[in-house]
C-alpha positions as CSV (number, residue, x, y, z in Angstrom):
1,M,24.3,-80.3,26.6
2,P,24.0,-77.3,24.3
3,E,25.7,-74.1,25.6
4,S,22.4,-72.2,25.7
5,S,20.9,-74.6,28.3
6,D,24.1,-75.3,30.3
7,P,24.1,-73.3,33.6
8,D,27.9,-73.5,33.8
9,A,28.1,-71.6,30.6
10,L,26.9,-68.5,32.5
11,R,30.0,-68.6,34.9
12,P,32.2,-66.3,32.8
13,F,29.7,-63.5,32.8
14,T,29.4,-60.7,35.5
15,L,26.4,-58.5,35.9
16,Y,26.4,-55.0,37.4
17,H,24.0,-53.0,39.5
18,R,24.7,-49.5,40.8
19,A,25.0,-49.9,44.6
20,V,22.0,-48.6,46.5
21,R,22.2,-46.5,49.6
22,D,20.1,-47.4,52.6
23,V,19.9,-51.1,51.8
24,R,17.6,-52.8,54.3
25,G,17.5,-56.5,55.1
26,D,19.8,-59.2,53.7
27,A,18.7,-59.0,50.0
28,L,18.1,-56.8,47.0
29,R,14.4,-56.8,46.3
30,P,12.3,-55.5,43.4
31,L,10.5,-52.2,43.8
32,N,7.0,-53.8,44.2
33,V,8.3,-55.9,47.1
34,L,9.8,-52.8,48.8
35,R,6.4,-51.1,48.7
36,E,5.2,-53.5,51.3
37,L,8.5,-54.0,53.3
38,H,9.9,-50.5,53.3
39,P,7.4,-47.9,52.0
40,D,9.9,-45.0,52.5
41,V,12.5,-46.7,50.3
42,Y,9.8,-47.5,47.8
43,A,8.8,-43.9,47.7
44,R,12.3,-42.7,47.1
45,E,13.0,-45.2,44.4
46,A,9.6,-44.8,42.7
47,A,10.3,-41.1,42.4
48,K,12.7,-42.0,39.5
49,Y,9.6,-42.8,37.5
50,V,8.0,-39.4,37.8
51,G,6.8,-38.6,34.3
52,R,7.2,-42.2,33.2
53,E,4.7,-43.8,35.5
54,A,3.3,-46.0,32.8
55,L,6.5,-47.9,32.7
56,M,5.8,-49.2,36.2
57,Q,2.8,-51.0,34.7
58,E,4.6,-52.5,31.7
59,R,4.6,-56.2,31.5
60,V,7.7,-58.5,31.2
61,E,6.0,-61.2,29.2
62,R,8.8,-63.7,29.4
63,L,8.7,-63.6,33.2
64,D,4.9,-63.1,33.5
65,C,5.2,-60.0,35.8
66,L,5.4,-56.2,35.9
67,W,8.5,-54.1,35.3
68,N,8.7,-53.3,39.0
69,D,8.6,-57.0,40.0
70,V,12.1,-57.5,38.7
71,L,15.6,-56.4,39.6
72,F,17.7,-54.8,36.9
73,F,21.3,-55.7,36.1
74,S,23.6,-54.7,33.3
75,P,25.7,-57.2,31.4
76,V,28.0,-54.2,30.4
77,H,30.9,-53.2,32.7
78,P,30.3,-49.6,33.9
79,G,34.0,-48.6,33.4
80,P,33.8,-47.9,29.7
81,L,30.5,-46.0,30.1
82,L,31.9,-43.8,32.8
83,N,35.1,-43.3,30.9
84,A,33.1,-42.0,27.9
85,V,31.6,-39.3,30.2
86,R,34.9,-38.4,31.8
87,A,36.6,-38.2,28.3
88,A,34.2,-35.5,27.5
89,G,35.5,-33.5,30.4
90,R,32.7,-34.1,32.9
91,E,34.0,-34.6,36.5
92,V,32.6,-37.9,37.7
93,P,33.9,-39.3,41.0
94,P,34.3,-43.0,41.4
95,V,30.9,-44.7,41.5
96,R,30.2,-47.8,43.5
97,F,28.6,-50.8,41.8
98,W,27.7,-54.3,42.9
99,T,28.7,-57.3,40.9
100,L,26.9,-60.6,40.6
101,G,27.9,-63.7,38.7
102,A,25.3,-64.5,36.0
103,A,25.4,-68.1,37.1
104,D,24.0,-67.0,40.5
105,L,20.6,-66.3,38.9
106,D,18.0,-68.9,38.0
107,P,17.7,-68.6,34.2
108,A,14.0,-69.6,34.4
109,R,13.4,-66.4,36.5
110,A,15.5,-64.1,34.3
111,C,15.7,-62.6,30.8
112,V,17.7,-60.2,28.8
113,H,15.8,-57.1,27.8
114,L,17.0,-55.4,24.6
115,P,16.4,-51.6,24.5
116,R,14.9,-50.0,21.5
117,P,15.5,-46.5,20.2
118,W,13.2,-43.7,21.3
119,P,12.4,-41.8,18.1
120,G,11.8,-38.2,18.9
121,G,12.3,-38.9,22.6
122,V,9.1,-41.0,22.7
123,K,9.3,-44.5,24.2
124,P,8.2,-47.1,21.7
125,D,5.5,-49.7,22.6
126,H,6.8,-52.7,24.4
127,D,7.6,-55.7,22.2
128,P,7.9,-59.1,23.9
129,A,10.5,-60.0,21.1
130,D,12.9,-57.7,23.0
131,E,13.0,-60.2,25.8
132,R,15.6,-62.9,25.3
133,P,16.6,-65.9,27.4
134,L,19.4,-65.6,29.9
135,D,22.0,-67.8,28.3
136,A,25.6,-67.6,27.3
137,P,25.1,-66.7,23.6
138,T,22.8,-63.8,24.5
139,L,25.1,-62.5,27.2
140,R,28.1,-62.8,24.9
141,A,26.2,-60.7,22.4
142,V,25.2,-57.9,24.8
143,S,28.1,-57.6,27.2
144,V,30.0,-55.0,25.1
145,P,29.1,-51.3,25.4
146,P,27.0,-50.3,22.4
147,A,28.8,-47.7,20.2
148,G,25.7,-45.5,20.3
149,T,25.7,-45.5,24.1
150,L,29.3,-44.5,24.3
151,A,28.7,-41.7,21.8
152,R,25.6,-40.5,23.8
153,L,27.6,-40.5,27.0
154,H,30.6,-38.7,25.4
155,A,28.2,-35.9,24.3
156,L,26.3,-35.7,27.6
157,P,25.9,-32.0,28.5
158,T,27.2,-30.8,31.8
159,G,24.5,-30.9,34.4
160,A,22.5,-33.5,32.4
161,P,21.4,-36.6,34.5
162,L,24.0,-39.3,34.4
163,I,21.9,-42.2,33.1
164,L,24.4,-44.8,32.2
165,W,22.3,-47.8,31.1
166,M,19.1,-46.4,29.5
167,D,20.1,-47.7,26.0
168,V,22.1,-50.8,27.2
169,P,20.6,-54.3,27.4
170,H,19.5,-55.3,30.9
171,V,19.2,-58.6,32.7
172,L,15.8,-58.6,34.4
173,Y,15.4,-61.0,37.4
174,R,12.1,-61.9,39.0
175,G,13.2,-62.5,42.6
176,S,15.5,-61.3,45.3
177,V,19.3,-61.6,45.4
178,P,21.1,-62.1,48.7
179,L,23.5,-59.3,49.5
180,A,26.0,-62.0,50.4
181,A,26.1,-63.0,46.7
182,L,27.2,-59.5,45.6
183,G,30.7,-58.3,45.1
184,E,31.8,-54.6,44.9
185,L,33.4,-52.5,42.2
186,R,34.4,-48.9,41.9
187,A,34.5,-47.4,38.5
């Protein structure tokens, strides 16, 4: 079986998600699901999109859904990203993250989303070619922190929002993930 279609080939890869406060229920759920189940949690999390509301209606073509119908994970360990911020002299206390084995996701319900540069601070139009399959070759290619991301974080001004993964590939998952499947990491 080719590596790209072998689910066991995903076993060496770990995905990361910043731990959420006020988790309710027994699973991580996409934002659009939270709207129905926990409107107060939805309102809090949807506030992150103020000024970027159009993103909430963006389609994930490979998964045939909207941006807020998926969970977001990073294939990049947060340690080097936070270390870049700390190396610049910014005080960042340890941050709690959840870990998940990539093999715990159904590849048919997942994809890797490649970020594109925002020239002049303007988000480029969505391109379905930026959505790749969740497979070992793709994860291997995107699990290293991009040099540009490390440089951006190292130059992050004091007081600027700490957005670790805006220019890092993401794993998008259309579905919920049981909390029991998550490990924990502090970085």
